[in-house]
C-alpha positions in Angstrom: -0.1 -0.1 -0.1 3.1 2.2 0.5 3.9 1.6 -3.0 0.5 3.1 -4.1 1.4 6.6 -5.7 -0.6 9.7 -4.8 -2.1 9.8 -8.5 -3.6 6.5 -8.0 -5.3 7.6 -5.0 -6.7 10.9 -6.6 -7.8 8.9 -9.7 -9.6 6.3 -7.6 -11.2 8.8 -5.3 -12.2 10.7 -8.3 -14.1 7.7 -9.9 -15.9 6.7 -6.6 -17.0 10.1 -5.9 -18.3 10.2 -9.7 -19.8 6.7 -9.2 -21.5 8.2 -6.2 -22.8 11.3 -7.9 -24.2 9.4 -10.6 -25.9 7.3 -8.3 -27.1 9.8 -6.0 -28.5 11.9 -8.9 -30.2 9.1 -10.5 -31.6 8.0 -6.9 -32.9 11.6 -6.6 -34.4 11.3 -10.1 -36.2 8.3 -8.9 -34.3 5.3 -10.2 -33.4 2.3 -7.9 -30.8 0.4 -9.0 -31.3 -2.2 -6.6 -34.9 -3.2 -7.2 -36.0 -4.7 -10.6 -38.9 -2.8 -12.3 -41.4 -3.9 -15.1 -41.3 -1.6 -18.2 -44.9 -0.6 -19.8 -45.1 1.9 -22.7 -47.9 4.2 -23.5 -48.6 6.8 -26.4 -49.8 10.6 -25.8 -50.5 13.2 -28.6 -49.2 16.0 -26.1 -47.8 15.2 -22.7 -48.1 18.8 -21.3 -44.8 19.3 -19.4 -44.3 15.9 -18.8 -40.6 14.9 -18.0 -38.4 12.2 -17.2 -38.7 11.0 -13.6 -42.0 12.3 -12.8 -44.2 10.0 -10.7 -46.3 7.1 -11.6 -49.3 7.1 -8.8 -51.8 5.0 -7.7 -54.4 6.2 -5.5 -51.9 8.9 -4.0 -49.1 6.5 -3.7 -45.9 6.3 -6.1 -45.4 3.0 -7.5 -43.1 3.8 -10.3 -41.7 6.6 -12.8 -41.5 8.0 -16.2 -38.1 6.4 -17.4 -38.0 7.8 -21.1 -39.9 10.1 -23.8 -39.3 9.6 -27.4 -41.1 12.0 -30.3 -42.0 9.8 -33.3 -42.0 11.8 -36.1 -43.1 8.7 -38.5 -46.5 8.4 -36.0 -47.8 12.3 -36.6 -45.3 13.3 -33.7 -46.8 11.3 -31.3 -44.9 10.9 -27.8 -43.8 7.3 -26.8 -43.3 7.5 -22.7 -41.7 4.6 -21.2 -42.8 3.7 -17.7 -41.3 2.0 -14.8 -43.4 0.2 -12.5 -42.5 -2.0 -9.2 -42.4 -5.5 -9.8 -44.7 -6.2 -7.3 -47.3 -4.2 -8.5 -49.7 -6.2 -10.9 -50.8 -4.1 -14.0 -53.5 -6.1 -15.6 -55.5 -5.7 -19.0 -57.9 -2.4 -19.1 -55.2 -0.4 -17.0 -54.8 2.9 -18.1 -52.2 5.5 -17.8 -53.8 8.8 -17.4 -51.8 12.2 -17.8 -52.7 14.5 -14.9 -51.4 17.8 -12.9 -49.1 16.9 -9.8 -50.3 19.7 -7.9 -51.2 23.1 -7.6 -47.7 24.2 -8.1 -47.6 22.6 -11.4 -45.7 19.6 -12.8 -47.3 16.4 -14.2 -47.7 12.8 -12.9 -49.0 9.8 -14.5 -52.2 8.2 -12.6 -52.4 4.4 -13.1 -55.8 2.8 -13.3 -55.6 -0.8 -12.9 -57.9 -3.1 -14.7 -59.5 -6.5 -13.8 -58.3 -8.7 -17.2 -55.3 -11.1 -17.1 -52.0 -10.1 -15.9 -49.7 -8.2 -18.4 -46.1 -8.6 -18.9 -43.1 -6.5 -18.7 -43.0 -4.4 -22.4 -46.7 -4.2 -22.9 -48.6 -1.0 -23.9 -51.1 0.6 -21.7 -54.0 2.8 -23.1 -53.2 6.5 -22.3 -55.6 9.2 -21.5 -55.5 12.8 -20.0 -57.4 14.0 -17.1 -58.8 17.5 -16.6 -56.7 19.6 -14.0 -57.8 22.0 -12.0 -56.8 24.8 -14.4 -58.8 23.0 -17.1 -61.9 22.5 -14.8 -61.7 26.3 -13.8 -61.4 27.4 -17.1 -64.3 25.1 -18.4 -66.7 26.4 -15.6 -65.5 30.1 -16.2 -66.0 30.0 -19.7 -69.9 29.8 -19.1 -69.9 32.3 -16.5 -68.1 34.6 -18.7 -70.5 34.3 -21.4 -73.3 34.8 -18.8 -71.6 37.9 -17.6 -71.1 39.3 -21.4 -74.8 38.9 -21.7 -75.6 40.3 -18.4 -73.5 43.4 -19.2 -74.9 43.8 -22.8 -78.6 43.5 -21.1 -77.5 46.4 -18.4 -76.1 48.7 -21.0 -79.4 48.2 -23.1 -81.6 49.2 -20.0 -79.1 52.4 -19.4 -79.5 53.4 -23.1 -83.4 53.1 -22.9 -83.0 54.7 -19.4 -81.3 57.6 -20.9 -84.0 57.9 -23.5 -86.8 58.0 -21.1 -85.0 60.3 -18.3 -87.0 63.3 -20.1 -90.2 61.5 -20.0 -89.7 60.4 -16.4 -88.7 63.9 -15.3 -92.0 65.1 -17.0 -94.0 62.5 -15.4 -92.7 63.4 -11.6 -92.9 67.1 -12.5 -96.6 66.6 -13.6 -97.1 63.8 -10.2 -95.8 67.0 -8.0 -98.4 69.4 -9.7 -101.2 67.0 -9.2 -100.2 66.5 -5.4 -100.2 69.9 -4.8 -103.5 70.5 -6.2 -104.8 67.6 -4.3 -103.4 69.3 -1.3 -105.1 72.6 -1.9 -108.3 71.1 -2.8 -108.2 69.2 0.7 -107.4 72.4 2.3 -110.2 74.6 0.6 -112.9 71.8 1.5 -111.6 70.6 4.8 -114.5 72.1 6.8 -116.9 70.2 4.3 -115.1 67.0 4.8 -115.5 67.1 8.4 -119.2 68.1 8.0 -119.5 65.2 5.8 -117.5 62.9 8.3 -120.1 64.0 11.3 -123.1 63.4 9.0 -122.0 59.8 8.2 -121.5 59.0 11.9 -124.8 60.6 12.9 -126.5 58.4 10.1 -124.3 55.3 11.3 -125.9 56.1 14.8 -129.6 56.3 13.6 -129.3 53.2 11.7 -128.1 51.5 14.6 -131.2 52.6 16.6 -133.6 51.7 13.9 -132.0 48.1 13.6 -132.5 48.3 17.3 -136.4 48.9 16.7 -136.8 46.6 13.8 -135.2 43.3 15.7 -138.8 42.7 17.9 -140.8 43.4 14.8 -138.6 40.9 12.8 -139.0 38.5 15.5 -142.8 38.7 15.9 -143.0 38.5 11.8 -141.2 35.3 12.2 -143.5 33.8 15.0 -146.4 34.6 12.8 -144.9 32.9 9.8 -144.2 30.0 11.8 -147.7 30.0 13.1 -149.0 30.1 9.7 -146.6 27.3 8.4 -147.9 25.2 11.2 -151.6 25.8 10.6 -151.5 25.3 6.9 -149.3 22.0 7.5 -152.2 21.0 10.1 -155.0 21.8 7.9 -153.5 20.3 5.1 -152.7 16.9 7.0 -156.8 16.9 8.1 -158.0 17.1 4.7 -155.5 14.5 3.3 -156.5 12.1 6.2 -160.4 12.6 5.2 -159.9 12.3 1.6 -157.9 9.1 2.0 -160.7 7.7 4.6 -163.5 8.8 1.8 -161.2 6.9 -1.0 -160.8 3.8 1.3 -164.6 3.5 1.8 -165.2 3.8 -1.8 -162.7 1.1 -2.8 -164.3 -1.2 -0.1 -167.6 -0.7 -1.5 -166.4 -1.4 -5.0 -164.8 -4.7 -3.7 -168.2 -5.6 -1.9 -169.9 -4.9 -5.0 -172.4 -2.5 -3.2 -173.9 0.0 -5.1 -174.1 0.3 -9.3 -170.2 0.5 -9.7 -169.5 -2.6 -7.6 -172.1 -4.6 -9.7 -171.1 -3.1 -12.6 -167.7 -4.8 -11.9 -168.4 -7.8 -10.3 -171.6 -8.8 -12.5 -171.2 -9.8 -16.0 -175.0 -9.3 -17.1 -174.6 -5.7 -17.9 -171.6 -6.9 -20.3 -173.7 -9.4 -21.8 -176.8 -7.0 -22.3 -174.4 -4.8 -23.9 -172.9 -7.3 -26.3 -176.3 -8.4 -27.3 -177.1 -4.8 -28.2 -174.2 -4.2 -30.0 -175.0 -7.2 -32.1 -178.4 -6.3 -32.7 -177.2 -2.7 -33.8 -174.7 -4.2 -36.1 -177.3 -6.7 -37.7 -179.4 -3.2 -38.0 -176.7 -1.5 -40.0 -176.1 -4.6 -42.3 -179.8 -4.4 -43.1 -179.9 -0.6 -43.8 -176.9 -0.8 -46.0 -178.3 -3.9 -47.9 -181.9 -2.7 -48.2 -182.0 1.2 -47.6 -185.4 1.2 -49.4 -187.2 -0.5 -46.4 -186.1 2.4 -44.1 -185.9 5.4 -46.4 -189.0 6.1 -49.1 -188.5 8.5 -51.8 -191.0 9.6 -54.5 -190.5 11.4 -57.6 -193.7 13.3 -58.5 -195.9 12.0 -55.9 -195.3 8.6 -57.2 -193.8 5.7 -55.6 -191.6 3.1 -57.2 -192.8 -0.1 -58.2 -190.1 -2.0 -56.6 -191.1 -0.1 -53.2 -194.7 -1.3 -53.7 -193.5 -4.5 -54.1 -191.4 -4.7 -51.0 -194.1 -3.2 -49.1 -196.6 -5.7 -50.1 -193.9 -8.3 -49.4 -193.7 -7.0 -45.9 -197.5 -7.0 -45.6 -197.7 -10.5 -46.2 
């Protein structure tokens, strides 16, 4: 060891210091040379400031880092991002790497959303996406608000223009209202005594109406009693007459049912019916004979002479 030169010692120290500096710098960037990671790839159209060594996050916990970013001119300038994720993290089909804001102070990170398919192997490609950051959300909400503010300002401007146009008319209306109020006050002042007299007369009239109402109340009560008496009398008389009428109808019905009197005999005896039937039959035969031999009942003479046929008929009837 004594034979080792100072130059060798200095060179060895420089190499060790350089190695330590390199390892420390990469460790600060998120690289761990003593652990093995899985490599996954994802594509973005715009990384919006994402840099190498930015973290890969699952539910707020760092599980990896951005290892490399490459521009692909042959694919429309898309960006290929290489991710190093801890080997103990099970990345499955359906997982997504979402580009998101790293916080209020700026910076970007990759939010890893795990899928539920079969487990992916190192070197597979993940589906990329972009999450709206706080700034984007504020801008999205502020845009409609700004439009509403512009519309409100325009409406207020139109209202002010209309108010300026109407200011002269409003002034005239106010002046006319002031003059009208003064005129009304003058009329009230001139007729104040008359208004007092009218008020006094109304008060006296009200008192008189109250006295009159008190006098009319006994009269109205007596009229009500009289009307009630009339109603009771009419109802009693009608009830009495109705009972008498029902009694008479009952007697008549009983007489008819017992065959007393002419009407009862007419209903319960068929002799009258038979006599009427015989009379109708005789009358029917008489009418038929009258229609067939009218000369037997009606004698017509021309110049005081009788028809020979009529004479013959009379002779036959004489026989």
